[in-house]
KOLFIKE-5750 format. One record per atom (N, C-alpha, C, O): x, y, z. Coordinates in steps of 0.05 Angstrom, whole numbers, plus 5000, padded with zeros to 4 digits. Layout:
residues N
XYZ;...
END
This chain:
residues 451
464951124973;467551114961;469751194981;469351384997;471951044981;474151114998;476551204981;477051104959;478051394992;480351504978;482851484996;482851575019;484951374985;487551364997;489551504979;489151514954;491651624990;493651764975;496251614976;497351574997;497151524953;499751374950;501951584949;502151734929;503551604970;505451824973;508251714980;508651615002;510151744962;512851664968;514151844989;513652084990;515751725006;517451885024;520151925011;522251845021;519952044987;522152084970;521152194944;518852304943;522652184922;521652284896;519152134888;518951894892;517152284877;514652164870;514752024843;515552154823;514051774841;513951634816;516651604803;518651574817;516751614777;519251574762;520551834756;522951874760;519052024745;520252284738;518652514749;518852744740;516952464769;515352674781;516952904791;516053134791;519352854800;521053064811;521853264789;522653494796;521753194764;522453374742;520253554733;520653754719;517853504742;515553674735;516053964744;516954004766;515354154727;515854434735;514454514761;515454694775;512154394767;510754464791;511454284815;510354324837;513354104812;514053924834;515654064855;517454224849;515054004880;516654114902;519153944905;519253714896;521054054919;523553904923;524153874953;526453854962;521953864969;522353874998;521953605011;521353595035;522353374997;521753125009;523553055032;523052855047;525753205036;527453155059;526753335083;528153335103;524453475080;523653655101;520953575113;519353465099;520553625139;518053565152;515753735140;513553635138;516353975131;514254155121;512954035096;510554075092;514453885080;513353765056;511053575063;508953585051;511453405083;509453205091;507153335107;504853245105;507753545121;505653685136;503753815116;501353805120;504853935095;503154065074;501353855061;498953905058;502453625053;500853425040;498653315060;496453275052;499453275085;497553165104;495153355107;492853255108;495653605108;493453795112;491653815087;489253835089;492853795063;491253785038;489453545038;487053565032;490553315045;488953065045;486753065066;484552985060;487353165089;485253175110;483053375103;480753325108;483853605093;481853795085;479953685064;477553755062;480953495047;479353365026;477953115036;476652975021;478253055062;476952815074;477952545064;476452355065;480452535055;481652275047;481552095071;481852175094;481251835066;481351635087;484151615099;484551615123;486151595081;488851555091;491051635072;490551655048;493351685083;495851715068;497351455070;497651345092;498351365047;499651105045;502551145036;502951255015;504451045051;507251085044;508550805038;508750635055;509450765013;510850515006;513650525016;514650725027;515050295013;517850285023;519350055010;518049865001;521950065011;523649845004;526149875020;526950105028;527449655027;529749655045;532449635030;534349525040;532449755006;534949764990;534649964968;532450034960;536850064959;536850224934;536750014911;538449844910;534850044893;534449834872;536949794855;538349984848;537549544849;539749474832;538749274810;540349114800;536249294803;535149104784;535949144755;535948964739;536649394748;537349454720;540349454718;541749624729;541449264702;544249244698;545849164723;548349194723;544449074744;545848994768;547149224783;548949174800;546249464778;547549704790;545349884802;543149894792;546150034823;544250234834;544550494819;543050684825;546250514799;546750764784;544250874771;543751114774;542550714757;540150824745;538150934766;536951144761;537850794788;535950894809;536751164820;535151334825;539351194824;540351454834;540251664812;539451894817;541151604788;541251794766;538551904760;538152144756;536551724759;533851814751;531951864774;529651954770;532751804798;530951844821;528651654821;526451724830;529051414810;526851224808;527151004829;528650814826;525751044851;525850844872;527750904894;528050754913;529151134893;530951214914;531551514912;531551624890;531951644935;532051534962;529251504974;527251594963;529151364997;526651325011;527151375041;528951255053;525551545053;525751595081;524151385096;522451245084;524651355122;523251155138;520251235141;519551455150;518451055132;515551125132;514451185160;512851375163;515251035181;514151085207;514751355218;513051485231;517151455212;517851725221;516151935207;515152125219;515851905180;514252085164;511352085173;510152295176;510251845178;507451825186;506951935214;504852045219;508951925231;508652045258;508352345255;506752465270;509952465238;509752755233;506952825222;505653015231;506052665202;503452725190;501152685210;499252845209;501352485227;499152445246;499052665267;496952725278;501352785273;501452995293;500153255285;499353415302;499853295259;498653545249;495853505238;494753685226;494753265242;492053205233;490453075256;491552995276;487853065252;486152945272;484452715262;483452555278;484152685235;482352485224;483752315202;482952085198;485752415189;487052275167;488452025177;490052035196;487851795164;489351555170;492151565159;492751695140;493951415173;496751415164;497751125163;497750985184;498451025139;499150745135;501950725122;502450865102;503650555133;506250525122;506950235117;505750055127;509050205100;509949935092;512149835111;514049965116;511749585120;513749445136;513849165126;511849025123;516349065121;516748795110;516748585132;517948625153;515248375127;515348145145;517947985142;518647825160;519348035120;521847885115;524147985132;525847825139;524148245138;526548355151;525848525176;527248715183;523648455188;522848585214;521648375232;520148195222;522248385257;521248195277;518448275286;517748515288;516648075291;513948135299;513748325323;512048505324;515348285343;515148445367;515648745360;514148915370;517748795345;518349065337;516049195321;515349425326;514949035302;512749145286;510349195303;509049415300;509649015320;507249055338;507649295355;505749445360;510049335365;510649565382;510549825367;509350025376;511849835343;511750075327;508950165320;508150395325;507449975309;504750045299;502850085322;501050255321;503149935344;501449985367;501950255379;499950395386;504450345379;505050615389;503750825371;502551015380;504150785344;502950985325;499950995328;498751205325;498750755332;495750755334;494850905359;492851055358;496250875381;495551025405;495951325401;494151485407;498351395392;498951685390;497351825369;496952075372;496351685349;494651815329;491651805336;490051905322;491051675358;488251645365;486751435349;484351465344;488251235340;486851015325;486851055295;484851005282;489051155284;489051215255;491251075240;491851145217;492550865252;494850735239;494050505221;491950375225;495650465200;495350235182;498050125175;500050255176;498049865168;500449725161;500149605133;498349435129;501849685115;501949555089;503949325091;506349375094;502949085089;504548845094;505848755068;504448705048;508548745067;509948635044;511848425054;512648405077;512648245035;514548035041;517248095029;519147935033;517548325016;519948405001;520248234976;519448004975;521448354955;521648214930;524248264915;524548184892;526248384928;528748434915;531048304930;531148304954;532948184914;535348074927;536948294940;538348244960;536748534929;538248764941;537348804970;539048894987;534848754977;533948785004;535248565022;536148615044;535148315011;536348095026;539248145033;540248085054;540648275014;543548325017;544148535037;546448585044;542148675047;542548865069;541848735096;542048865117;541148475096;540348345120;541548065122;540147865127;544148045117;545647795121;544847565103;545247335110;543747625080;543047415061;544147485033;544647715027;544547275017;545447324990;543147364971;543347514952;540947234976;538547264959;536047214975;536047104997;533847304964;531247274977;530546974978;531246824960;529146894999;527846624999;525846614976;524946814966;525046364969;523046324949;520346444958;519846474982;518646504939;516046624945;514446464966;513346584985;514346204963;512846044982;513846075010;512346085029;516546075013;517646115040;517146395051;516646425075;517246595033;516746865043;513846895053;513447015074;511946765040;509246785049;508746605073;507046675090;510146385076;509946225100;510946385124;509646375145;513146525121;514146695142;512146915149;511646985172;510947035127;509047245131;506547155147;505547295164;505646905141;503346795155;503946775185;502346865202;506346675192;507046645220;507446915232;506746965256;508647105217;509147375227;506447505235;506247625256;504447475218;501847605224;500547475248;499247605264;500747205250;499647075274;500947185299;499547245319;503647205299;505047295323;504347595329;503847665352;504347755308;503948045312;501148095323;500748255342;499147965311;496348005321;495947895349;494548005365;497347675355;497247565383;498447765402;497447795425;500547895394;501748095412;499848325417;499648425439;498548415396;496548635400;494348545418;493148715432;493748285418;491648175435;492548095462;490947995479;495148135468;496148035494;495148195518;495348105540;494048435512;492748595533;489748605526;488948625503;488148575547;485248615543;484748915541;486449085548;482348985532;481749275530;481549415556;481949655558;481049265578;480749395604;482949315623;482649325647;485349255612;487549175629;488749405645;489749375667;488549645633;489549885647;487449985666;485150035658;488250035691;486450145711;487150435718;485550615718;489650475725;490750735733;489150865755;488351095754;488650705776;487150795799;489050905819;490450755833;489251165821;491151295839;490551235869;492351215885;488051215875;487251175903;488050895913;489150865935;487550695896;488250415905;491150345899;492250165911;492350495881;495150445874;495350225853;497550125848;493150145841;493149945820;493350075792;491550215784;495550025779;495950135752;494649965731;493350065713;495049705733;493849525713;493249255725;494149185747;491549095711;490748835720;492448625706;492048565683;494348505721;496048315708;494548065698;495447935679;492248005710;490747775700;489447835673;488447645660;489448085664;488348155638;490548185617;490048275594;492948105624;495248115605;496447835605;496847715626;497147735581;498147465579;500447435560;500647575540;502347265567;504447195549;503347035525;501246905528;504647035503;503646875480;505246615477;504146425465;507646615487;509346365487;509246225460;508745985458;509846375439;509846265412;512546145405;514646265409;512445895396;514845765385;514045655358;512445465357;515145765337;514445675310;516845615292;519045585302;516345615267;518445555247;520345785245;522745745242;519346035245;520946265240;521346445265;523246605266;519546425284;519646615307;519246465333;517646275335;520646565353;520146485381;519746735397;521646885401;517346775407;516647025420;515046965445;512946825444;515947055468;514547005493;512247205498;510047115505;512847465494;510747665501;510447695531;511947565546;508547855540;506648015524;507948255512;510348315517;506448395495;507348645484;507548855506;505948855524;509449035503;509749255523;508049495516;508549715527;506049465498;504249675491;501349575495;500749365484;499649715510;496949625514;495349605488;496149715467;493149455489;491449425465;490649695454;490049875469;490649725428;490449985415;487550065409;485749895411;487150315403;484350405397;482950245376;480550205377;484450145356;483149995334;483249695339;482249545322;484449605361;484849315364;487249225349;489249165360;486949225322;489249195304;489249435286;487149535278;491649555280;491749755259;490549635233;490549395230;489549805216;488449715190;490649565175;492849675171;490049325166;492049155152;491549185122;489349135112;493649255107;493549305078;495449115064;497649055075;494749015041;496448835026;496048874996;493848954988;498048814980;497848854952;498648604936;499548634913;498348374947;499148134933;497348074909;494848094911;498548014886;497047944862;497547664853;495947564836;499647534862;500147254856;498047084870;496747184889;497646834863;495746664877;496346654907;494546664924;498946624915;499646624943;499046894956;498046904979;499647114942;499047374952;496147424956;495247544976;494547344937;491647384939;490447224962;488747324977;491446984966;490346814987;491146935014;489546945033;493647035017;494547155041;492847405047;491947455070;492547575027;491047825030;488147775038;487047915055;486847575025;484047525030;483647415058;481347415069;485747315070;485547205098;486147415119;484747435139;488147585114;489047765135;488348055130;487948205150;488248145105;488048435100;485248545104;483248405102;485148805111;482748955111;482349115085;480149155076;484649185073;484649345048;486649215029;488849145037;485849185004;487749084984;488149304963;486249414952;490649374959;491549564939;492349414914;493849224916;491349494891;491949354866;492249544843;491749784846;493049444820;493449604796;492549454772;493349224768;490849584755;489749444732;489849624708;489549864709;490349504685;490449644660;487749684648;487349864631;485849514655;483149534644;480949484665;481549364686;478649584659;476349544677;475749244679;475049144701;476049094657;475348814658;477148654677;476248484692;479748714677;481548584695;481048664724;481348514743;480148924727;479449014754;477048864765;476948794789;475048824748;472648674757;473348394765;472448294785;474948264748;475747984754;477247964780;476747784796;479048154785;480548154810;478748194834;478948054854;476948384832;475048454853;473348204861;473148144884;472248074840;470647844845;472147624858;471247484876;474647584848;476347364859;476947414889;476847234905;477647664896;478447724923;476047704942;476347604965;473747794933;471347774950;470647484955;469847404977;470847314934;470247024937;472246894956;471546734973;474846964953;476846844971;476246925000;476546755018;475547175005;474947255032;472547095043;472647005066;470547055027;468146895036;469046605041;468046485061;470746495024;471746225028;473246185054;473345975066;474446405064;475846395090;473946455113;474946485136;471346475108;469446525129;469246815137;468146875158;470146995120;470047285126;467647415111;466647305092;466747635122;464847805108;466247945085;468048105090;465547895060;466948025037;466848325038;468648455028;464848435051;464648725053;466748845072;467249085072;468048665087;470148755106;472948735093;474948765107;472948685067;475448695052;475148895030;473648845010;476449125032;476149345013;478249324991;480549274996;477349364966;479149354943;479549644932;477549774924;482049734932;482650004923;484649994900;487049974904;483650004875;485450014852;486950284851;485950494860;489350274839;490950514835;489650694814;488550594794;489750954818;488751144798;490551384797;490651544816;492051414775;493751644772;492151844755;491651794732;491452064767;489752254754;491252494744;493152594756;490352594721;491352844709;488953014704;487352954686;488653224719;486253394718;486653644701;488653784705;484853694682;484953934666;482254064664;480353964676;482154284650;479554424647;477754254629;475254264632;478954104611;477453914594;479453694585;481753694594;478553504569;480253284561;482653384546;484953294550;482253584528;484553684512;486653804531;489053754527;485853964550;487754084568;489153874585;491553884589;487653674594;488853454611;490853294594;492953214604;490153234569;491953084552;494453234546;496653114545;494253494543;496653664539;498453654563;500853634560;497253654587;498853634611;500253364613;502653344620;498853154605;500052884607;502252854586;504252734591;501852964562;503852944541;506353094550;508653004544;506053324563;508353464573;509853304594;512253304595;508353164611;509552994631;510952754617;513152684625;509652634597;510852414583;513452494570;515352334569;513652734560;516152834547;518552844567;520852854558;517952844592;520152844612;521452574616;523552554629;520152364606;520952094613;523151994594;522751974570;525451924605;527451774591;526751474593;526051384614;527051334571;526151054572;527750894592;526650704604;530250964598;531850824618;530750884646;530950704663;529751114650;528551174676;526050994681;525750884703;524350974660;522050804663;522850504666;521550364681;524850424651;525750144653;527050084680;526749864691;528350284691;529450254718;527150204738;527450024755;525050354736;522750314754;521450044749;520749904768;521049974723;519749714717;521549484726;520449284737;524149504721;525949284730;525849244760;525949024770;525549464774;525249454804;522649304811;522749134829;520449364797;517949234804;517848944796;516748774811;518948864773;518848584765;521248434774;521348184772;523348574784;525748454795;527248294773;528248074778;527248404749;528548274726;530148484711;529148704706;532648424704;534348614689;533548604660;534248424645;531948804652;530948814625;533048894604;532548864580;535348994613;537449054593;538748804581;540348824563;538048574592;539048314581;537748254554;538648084539;535548394548;533948334524;534248564504;535148784511;533448514479;533548714458;531448924465;529048864466;532349174469;530449384478;528449454456;526349564462;529149384431;527249444409;525549204402;524049204382;525848994418;524148754415;521948754436;521748924453;520148554434;517948534453;518848444480;520948324484;517148494500;517648394527;517348094527;515247994520;519447944536;519247654537;517347564559;516847714578;516547314557;514947204579;516747144603;518847014600;516047244626;517647214650;516147034670;513947104678;517346814677;515946624695;516046714724;514046684738;518246834733;518546914761;519047214761;521047314751;517247364774;517447654775;517047744804;516147594821;517847994810;517548104837;514648164843;513448024860;513548374831;510848454836;509148354813;509148474791;507648144817;506148024795;504048204784;503448194760;502748364800;500648544791;501748744771;500448784750;504048854776;505249054757;505948914731;505549014710;507048674733;507848524709;505348464692;505448504667;503248374703;500848304688;499748554675;498748554652;499748774689;498849034678;500449114653;499349194633;503149084655;504849154633;504448974610;504249064587;504248714615;503848524593;501248584578;501148584554;499148634593;496548694581;496648934562;495648924540;497949144572;498149394556;500049354532;499449434510;502349234537;504449204516;503449034493;504049084470;502048824500;500948644479;498848784462;498748754438;497148934476;495049074461;496149294443;495249324420;498149434453;499349664438;501749584421;502849744406;502549324424;504949224409;507449394414;508649494395;508149424439;510349594446;512949434449;512949204458;515149554442;517849444448;518549504477;517149654491;520649374487;521549424514;522249724518;521649834539;523549844498;524250124500;521750294503;521650484519;519750234486;517150384487;515750334514;514450514525;515950094523;514750034550;515950204571;514550304589;518650244569;520050404589;518850694590;518350794612;518450814567;517351084567;514451084577;513651264592;512850884568;510150874578;510050834608;508450964622;511650644618;511550584647;512350814664;511450854687;514250974654;515151204669;513051424672;513251584690;510951414655;508851624657;506151504656;504151644649;505851244664;503351114661;501251234680;501951324702;498751224672;496551324689;494651094693;492851044677;494850964716;493050744722;490150834722;489551054732;488450674710;485650734708;484850924686;482550984682;486851014671;486351194648;484651434656;482651494643;485451564678;483851784689;485152054682;486352184699;484752134657;485852384646;483452534635;482052444617;483052774645;480752934635;479953144655;481453214674;477553244652;476453444671;475753304697;475753054698;475053454717;474153334742;471753164737;471452954750;469953254720;467553094714;468252834700;467052634705;470152844681;470952604667;472152404686;471452164685;473852494704;475152314723;473052194742;473151954749;471152364751;469052264768;467352054754;466451864766;466852094728;465351904712;466751634712;465451424716;469351634708;470851384707;470851244734;470551004736;471251394755;471151284782;468351164788;468150944799;466351304780;463651204785;463150954769;461850764779;464250934745;463950694728;465250454742;464050244743;467650494752;469050274766;467550184790;467349944796;466450374805;464850304829;462350154821;461749944832;460850254802;458350134794;458749864780;456949694781;461049824768;461649574754;462649354772;463049124764;463049414797;464049214816;466949164813;467848934813;468549384809;471449354807;472949494829;475349464831;471549644846;472849804866;471049874889;468549904886;472149904913;470850024936;471850304941;470950434960;473650384925;474950644927;477450644910;477850464894;479250834915;481650854898;484050944914;483951094934;486350844905;488950934915;489951144895;490951074874;489751394902;490451614884;493451654883;494751694904;494551634859;497451674855;497851944840;496452004821;499652094850;500152364839;502552354819;504552224825;502252484797;504552504778;506752664790;509152614785;506152864807;508053034821;506853134846;504353164848;508453194865;507453294891;508753554899;511053614891;507253704915;504553654925;502253744906;499953694911;503053874883;501054004866;498853824856;496553894854;499653574848;497553394836;495553314857;493153284851;496453274882;494453214903;492653464908;490253434913;493853694907;492353944911;490253974888;488054064893;491053914863;489153934841;486853734845;484553814841;487453494853;485353294857;483453384879;481053364877;484653484901;483053564924;481253804917;478953824926;482253984900;480754224894;478754184872;476654314871;479253994853;477553964830;475853714830;473353724826;477053484836;475653224833;473953174858;471653084856;475053214882;473653154906;470953304908;468953174914;470853564902;468153694903;466153574883;463753564889;467153484860;465353354841;464253094851;461953034848;466052934864;465152684876;463152744899;461152594902;463652954914;461753024936;459153114924;457053054935;459253264903;456753364890;454953134881;452553154882;456252914872;454752684863;453852494886;452552304882;454752564910;454052394933;455752144935;454951954948;458052144921;459751904921;461851904943;462951694950;462352144954;464552164974;463652344997;462152534993;464752285020;463952435044;464652735043;466452815028;463252895058;463953175062;465053225090;466053445095;464953025107;466253035133;466752745142;465552565132;468552715161;469252445171;467052335188;465852475205;466452075184;464251945199;465051855227;463451865245;467551775229;468451655255;470851795266;471752005256;471951665287;474351785299;476851615294;479051705299;476551375284;478851205277;478851145248;476851185234;481051045238;481250965210;479350745203;478050745183;479150545221;477250325216;474350435214;472950345196;473650615231;470950725230;470450875204;468250845192;472351025195;472051175170;471950995145;470751065125;473250765147;473250565125;470850385127;470450215109;469250405148;467050225151;467849945160;466449745154;470149925173;471149665182;470649635212;471049815227;469849395220;469249355248;471949315263;473949255252;471849365289;474149325306;474449035313;472448915323;476748905309;477048625315;476748565345;477748715362;475348355351;475148265379;477848145387;479348045370;478448155413;480848035423;480747735417;478747605423;482847635405;483047355398;482247285370;482147055362;481547495354;480747445327;482947315310;482347185290;485447345318;487647225304;487246925300;488146815280;485846795319;485446505317;484046425292;484746225280;481946575284;480346505261;482046515236;481946335219;483646725233;485246755209;487546565208;488246455187;488846515231;491046325232;490046045227;491345885214;487645975238;486545715234;485945655204;486345435195;485045865190;484545835161;487145765147;487145595129;489345895154;491845845141;492845555148;493745415130;492445475173;493345205181;491744995166;492844795158;489145035164;487444845150;488344815121;488344595110;489045035108;489945025080;492544875078;492944725059;494444925097;496944785096;496644485099;497944325085;494844405117;494344125121;493043995097;493643765090;491244145084;489944035060;491944005038;491743815022;493844185036;495944165015;497743935019;498843815000;498143855045;499843625051;498443365043;499543145047;
END
């Protein structure tokens, strides 16, 4: 089992900042240092930091709800936060979100290559294409490109970025003081890429990194997103309302990976799990109910509107959620629809539920939560979990102190790190130089078939 920690570089979740045990230090380095040490002591694989390049304006066309309720804003720069976390740890992986829509491949390759070197091979990249017009409007655009174009740009972005990481061979650096040879220029090559979206000469100004490529993470749930993830990603982060939908997603992603000529075991699926740990189920439910009582329905709707990129105040809040053809994050939308239809919730009720939702229904004692995790693993729905905290740092500390020892007692989770890099700890092989060709060729073949 693999464990990642979903950790905002800002207020946690929708109303996590209101929890009596929540810290208020997200603007301080000490906050992230404390969390990093908790996670590493518990042998987590990695800390994962999401991001967005705008203050959300999806609800009512205004950023007022996001600021008022602390739902989705503010957000600090993930790379800076992860650099701090990597400096105070030796084994914990550090993965951050960078958009292919509003970042150039050379800059991304350089940032992540640097982090991978300085962390000793522990960097990861959560690849997103962005899904809000508010982000586009911070980068000389009025609105986002259509989904198909965003993914076409992402495909080319990944090809260029991985080629840049491969522009140095592993033995290009010599640093021979006696001969005066620092590096072998014949082992470094320009990429001379000219494409639809990017023109990049190269080579990268950072030597090939300890992992070859940082661990690539993606969370696409749409057909285009799934196909992209199954071709490029090492880890897929997802969210499901039921075990059945989790199994279906897992099977689909593994099949897609195999169809692209990949080893399905080299694509890890980590569903989200928001845990509430108590001495028993009654105690845990009481904790969750107290947390639920903190949620204003508008705070939850602000968060949901951000995820689906639809202004839900246009509809009757006491009516059902309408069918939405175009949404931002399709996985979140499907999860909401599944739960709302089953429970017959109005939009207003959905707002309260979404603000305090617990993915995976993991509320109970440490043993109860371990039971559920074991069930998901044994049922073929997960290779591990992306642990989401209701509030920080206390919820991560509770999980580390209570659930991790129970998982270790059952032999489900490590008691020490197996390797020295994030890839090694995840059981992922190091990419050979030039591996980008296989993944890019798969994308090209599909585009030609579609034509």
